[in-house]
C-alpha positions in Angstrom: -25.4 43.4 -10.7 -26.0 40.7 -13.3 -22.2 40.1 -13.7 -21.8 39.7 -10.0 -24.6 37.2 -9.8 -23.1 35.2 -12.7 -19.7 35.2 -11.0 -21.2 34.1 -7.7 -23.1 31.2 -9.5 -19.8 30.2 -11.2 -17.8 30.2 -8.0 -20.6 28.5 -6.1 -20.8 25.8 -8.8 -17.1 25.2 -8.6 -17.2 24.8 -4.8 -20.1 22.4 -4.6 -20.3 20.4 -7.8 -18.6 17.8 -9.9 -16.5 18.8 -12.9 -16.1 16.9 -16.2 -13.4 18.0 -18.6 -13.6 16.7 -22.1 -16.8 14.8 -21.6 -20.5 15.5 -21.1 -21.4 12.8 -18.6 -19.8 11.9 -15.3 -18.7 8.3 -14.8 -19.1 8.3 -11.0 -21.1 10.1 -8.4 -18.1 9.7 -6.2 -15.8 12.0 -8.2 -14.9 15.6 -7.8 -13.2 15.8 -11.2 -13.2 13.6 -14.3 -11.5 13.8 -17.6 -12.5 12.6 -21.1 -10.9 9.7 -22.9 -8.9 11.6 -25.5 -5.3 10.6 -25.8 -4.1 13.3 -23.3 -2.9 13.4 -19.8 -2.9 15.7 -16.8 0.3 17.7 -16.4 1.4 18.2 -12.8 2.7 21.5 -11.5 6.4 21.9 -12.1 8.5 22.9 -9.0 12.2 23.9 -8.8 12.7 21.1 -6.2 10.7 19.1 -3.7 12.1 21.3 -1.0 10.7 24.4 -2.6 7.1 23.3 -2.0 5.8 25.1 1.1 3.1 23.8 3.3 3.2 20.4 1.6 0.4 18.0 2.6 0.0 14.2 2.0 -1.4 13.6 -1.4 0.6 16.3 -3.2 1.8 15.4 -6.7 4.5 17.5 -8.5 7.1 17.3 -11.2 10.5 18.2 -9.8 12.5 19.9 -12.5 15.7 19.7 -10.5 15.9 15.9 -10.9 13.3 15.5 -13.6 11.0 13.2 -11.6 7.3 13.0 -10.8 6.9 12.8 -7.0 4.1 12.2 -4.5 4.1 13.3 -0.9 3.0 10.2 1.1 3.2 9.5 4.8 5.0 12.9 5.3 7.8 12.0 2.8 8.4 12.4 -0.9 8.1 9.3 -3.0 9.8 9.1 -6.4 7.3 7.9 -9.0 9.6 8.2 -12.0 12.3 5.7 -11.1 14.2 6.5 -14.3 16.9 9.1 -13.8 17.2 10.3 -17.4 14.3 12.8 -17.4 14.2 15.9 -19.6 12.5 19.2 -19.1 13.0 22.5 -20.9 12.2 25.2 -18.3 13.2 28.3 -20.4 9.6 29.5 -20.7 9.1 29.6 -16.9 12.6 30.5 -15.7 12.0 34.3 -15.6 8.4 34.1 -14.2 7.4 35.0 -10.7 5.2 32.5 -8.9 1.6 33.6 -8.0 1.7 32.1 -4.5 -2.0 32.8 -3.9 -3.2 31.1 -7.0 -5.6 28.3 -6.1 -8.7 26.5 -7.5 -10.6 24.5 -5.0 -13.4 22.0 -5.5 -15.6 21.4 -2.4 -15.7 23.4 0.8 -12.7 25.7 0.6 -10.1 25.2 3.3 -6.6 26.6 4.0 -5.0 23.5 2.4 -2.2 24.9 0.1 -2.0 23.9 -3.6 -2.9 25.0 -7.1 -5.7 22.5 -7.8 -7.1 21.3 -4.5 -9.9 18.8 -4.4 -11.4 19.6 -1.0 -14.2 17.1 -0.8 -13.9 14.5 1.9 -16.0 11.9 0.2 -15.0 12.2 -3.5 -11.9 11.6 -5.6 -10.4 12.7 -9.0 -10.6 10.2 -11.8 -7.4 10.6 -13.9 -7.5 10.8 -17.7 -7.7 7.2 -19.0 -5.5 6.3 -22.0 -4.8 2.8 -23.4 -1.1 2.4 -23.8 -0.1 6.0 -23.2 3.5 5.2 -24.1 2.3 4.4 -27.6 -0.8 6.6 -28.0 0.1 10.0 -26.5 2.1 11.5 -29.3 3.9 14.3 -27.5 3.8 13.8 -23.8 4.9 16.6 -21.5 7.3 16.1 -18.5 5.2 15.6 -15.4 2.2 14.1 -17.3 0.1 11.5 -15.4 -2.6 9.2 -16.7 -4.3 5.9 -16.0 -3.3 3.2 -18.5 -6.5 1.2 -19.2 -4.6 -1.6 -20.9 -2.0 -2.3 -18.1 -4.5 -1.1 -15.4 -1.7 1.0 -13.9 -0.8 4.6 -13.1 1.6 6.0 -15.7 3.9 9.0 -15.2 6.2 10.7 -17.8 9.5 12.3 -16.7 10.3 13.9 -20.1 12.2 10.8 -21.4 10.3 7.6 -20.4 7.0 6.4 -18.9 7.0 4.7 -15.5 4.1 2.4 -14.5 2.7 1.8 -11.0 0.3 -0.8 -9.8 -1.1 -0.6 -6.3 0.0 -3.3 -3.9 
């Protein structure tokens, strides 16, 4: 009974609280998830192609290994965030694996929204890992990595070969 209670408390905590990874204090009461300030990024899910994503919803971010690009689903269409066409990705470790289609971690009230990591809160956001000059300071970036560049004040994505930087308009 004790194990079941601990599991319930863990699951309940994931569903209704904020999460800090790599830090002990939250920066914002308006965040679902925050990351520490180490020189690391968040690696997006790798998909065989944008067309292979089922049940895609606006706000989805992926790394498309077919054309080696980071993509966002915005206004019901895929948007290329990598720009550069010379991306690199070694998929040999995942080529023979079978996808666990039911795998999902949700933060906030759980809905039927598909995804691997779904931030379900309607009034909170994720704060990306913050790295000054990621193109200089992340020693071995992984294809599909995403960070916020605190020097340029831009979103930065890595396609396996180069970083692309985005500033909101």
